[in-house]
C-alpha positions in Angstrom: 1.3 -19.3 -11.0 0.9 -19.5 -14.7 -0.1 -16.9 -17.2 -3.4 -15.1 -17.6 -5.9 -13.3 -15.4 -6.9 -14.5 -12.0 -10.7 -14.6 -11.5 -10.9 -15.9 -7.9 -11.2 -13.8 -4.8 -9.6 -16.6 -2.8 -6.1 -15.1 -2.7 -4.1 -15.4 0.5 -1.1 -13.5 1.7 0.8 -16.7 2.4 0.3 -18.2 -1.0 -0.2 -15.2 -3.4 1.1 -12.2 -1.5 -2.3 -10.5 -1.2 -5.5 -11.0 0.7 -8.9 -9.2 0.9 -10.7 -8.5 4.2 -14.3 -7.6 3.4 -16.1 -5.0 5.5 -13.1 -4.6 7.8 -13.8 -0.9 8.5 -17.2 0.3 9.8 -19.1 3.2 8.3 -18.4 5.3 11.4 -14.7 4.6 11.1 -14.6 5.4 7.4 -16.3 8.7 8.2 -13.5 9.3 10.8 -10.9 8.7 8.1 -12.7 11.0 5.7 -13.0 13.7 8.3 -9.3 13.4 9.2 -8.1 13.9 5.6 -10.7 16.5 4.7 -8.2 19.3 5.3 -5.9 18.0 2.6 -5.7 20.1 -0.6 -8.0 18.8 -3.3 -7.0 17.7 -6.7 -3.8 15.8 -5.8 -3.6 12.2 -7.0 -1.6 11.1 -4.0 -0.8 12.9 -0.7 1.8 11.5 1.8 0.4 11.8 5.3 2.2 12.5 8.5 1.1 14.1 11.8 -2.7 13.6 11.4 -3.4 12.6 15.0 -7.0 11.5 14.3 -5.8 8.6 12.1 -3.5 7.0 14.7 -6.1 5.2 16.9 -7.3 3.4 13.8 -3.8 2.4 12.7 -2.4 1.0 15.9 -3.1 -2.7 16.4 -6.2 -2.2 18.7 -7.8 -0.2 15.8 -9.7 -1.8 13.0 -7.0 -1.1 10.4 -4.0 -1.9 12.6 -5.7 -5.1 13.7 -5.6 -6.5 10.2 -1.9 -5.9 10.0 -1.5 -7.4 13.4 -3.1 -10.6 12.3 -0.4 -11.0 9.7 2.7 -9.5 11.2 2.0 -9.8 14.9 0.8 -7.3 17.6 4.1 -5.5 17.7 3.8 -4.1 14.2 3.5 -0.4 13.6 2.3 1.9 10.8 5.4 3.4 9.2 4.0 5.3 6.2 0.6 6.5 4.9 -0.6 7.9 1.6 -4.1 9.0 0.5 -4.9 8.3 -3.1 -7.8 10.3 -4.5 -8.7 9.4 -8.0 -11.5 11.4 -9.7 -12.6 12.1 -13.3 -10.2 15.1 -13.1 -7.3 13.1 -11.7 -7.6 9.8 -13.6 -4.0 8.7 -13.7 -2.4 5.4 -14.5 0.7 3.8 -12.9 3.0 1.3 -14.6 4.0 -2.0 -13.1 6.5 -1.5 -10.3 7.7 -2.6 -6.8 7.6 -0.2 -3.8 11.3 0.3 -3.0 11.6 3.1 -0.4 10.7 3.7 3.2 10.1 7.0 5.1 12.5 7.8 7.8 12.8 10.6 10.4 16.4 11.6 9.7 19.2 10.8 7.3 21.9 8.6 8.8 24.2 6.8 6.4 24.0 3.1 7.0 25.5 0.3 4.8 22.9 -1.0 2.4 20.5 1.9 2.6 20.3 4.2 -0.4 19.8 6.1 -2.6 18.1 8.9 -0.6 15.1 10.9 -2.0 12.7 13.6 -0.7 9.0 13.0 -1.7 6.5 15.7 -0.8 8.9 17.0 1.8 9.4 13.6 3.5 12.8 11.9 3.6 12.8 8.4 1.9 15.6 5.8 1.5 15.8 2.5 -0.4 16.5 -0.1 2.2 17.9 -3.6 1.8 15.3 -5.9 0.2 14.8 -7.9 3.4 13.4 -4.9 5.1 10.7 -4.6 2.5 10.1 -8.3 2.5 9.2 -8.1 6.2 6.5 -5.4 5.6 2.9 -5.4 4.5 0.8 -2.7 2.9 -2.9 -2.2 3.6 -5.3 -0.3 1.3 -8.5 0.9 3.1 -11.2 1.6 0.5 -13.4 4.6 1.3 -15.3 4.2 -2.0 -16.3 1.1 -4.1 -13.8 -0.1 -6.7 -15.5 -2.1 -9.5 -13.5 -3.2 -12.6 -14.4 0.1 -14.3 -12.9 2.3 -11.5 -9.2 1.5 -11.7 -8.7 -1.4 -9.2 -5.2 -2.1 -8.0 -3.6 -4.8 -10.2 -1.1 -7.2 -8.7 1.1 -10.0 -10.0 0.5 -12.8 -7.5 3.6 -14.4 -6.2 6.0 -11.8 -7.5 6.9 -10.7 -4.0 9.0 -13.9 -3.6 11.3 -12.9 -6.5 13.4 -10.3 -4.7 14.2 -6.9 -6.2 13.1 -7.3 -9.9 15.1 -5.3 -12.5 12.8 -3.0 -14.4 13.7 -4.6 -17.8 12.4 -8.0 -16.4 9.1 -6.6 -15.0 7.0 -7.3 -18.1 8.1 -10.9 -18.3 7.5 -11.5 -14.6 4.0 -10.1 -14.9 3.3 -12.5 -17.8 4.7 -15.4 -15.8 2.8 -14.6 -12.6 -0.5 -13.5 -14.1 -2.6 -10.5 -13.2 -5.3 -10.0 -10.5 -7.6 -7.0 -10.1 -8.3 -6.1 -6.5 -12.0 -5.2 -6.7 -13.4 -3.7 -3.5 -16.5 -2.5 -1.8 -16.5 0.5 0.6 -15.0 -0.6 3.9 -12.9 -3.4 2.5 -9.2 -3.7 3.2 -6.7 -5.2 0.7 -3.5 -6.3 2.3 -0.4 -7.2 0.2 3.3 -8.0 0.7 5.0 -4.7 0.2 7.4 -5.9 -2.6 4.7 -7.3 -4.8 4.5 -6.0 -8.4 1.5 -3.8 -8.8 0.0 -1.3 -11.2 -3.1 0.9 -11.8 -4.8 1.8 -15.0 -6.8 4.9 -15.7 -10.5 4.2 -14.8 -12.8 3.3 -17.7 -15.7 5.0 -15.9 -14.0 7.2 -13.3 -15.9 8.1 -10.1 -14.5 9.2 -6.8 -12.0 6.5 -5.6 -10.3 7.3 -2.3 -7.8 4.8 -0.8 -5.9 5.2 2.4 -2.7 3.2 1.9 -0.6 2.3 5.0 2.7 0.4 5.3 3.3 -1.7 8.4 6.6 -3.1 9.7 7.9 -4.8 12.8 11.0 -3.9 14.7 13.5 -1.0 14.5 15.8 0.0 11.7 19.6 -0.5 12.1 22.3 2.1 12.8 20.1 4.6 14.5 17.7 5.1 11.6 14.1 5.6 12.7 10.9 5.0 10.9 9.1 8.3 10.3 5.8 6.8 11.3 2.3 8.2 10.8 
């Protein structure tokens, strides 16, 4: 990939590990999402979602969000985890470069290759073998515009192909792969390979920036483990 900062919006999932789908979600559907999460407590940077029935029709493959995942993974894919990120001037955080390394499951069953186990916001998570993550995609639905000044997601294109990257090697990998800022308009979806290195800086000019992030996967987990789902 080379070093430096990518300026093109022509990224593709197959080549770079990320792809933008402009205006993928209609104004009416965005309002349905906003209404579905309006009951959540305010002031939290990230809220893990489970059991919000109003979201499910949008996230299955006939829905506008699930349909984008289905184009990449196939119609049998399913939403397996969701988080609402709500960045405001009062909650203007930054997040260092990292890979997502855990999945949400319904019940603890000890299976070779799965671990360690953690509980995040009351939801059981486990680190799976890397090939599970490599078969997943993550979608970010933008409820608000994200210009360069409002903390766009940063990715290191191509880093998803490098396996599980030791933390001490992350800065070098980012330099080698380069950096891309995922700018977005309201209604856009950014889709990326779940293991890609990504980060977020504090917004330079923070305004309300809500993002519904959903992980999608195909197939069942081994040994009786079950995806928690959404």
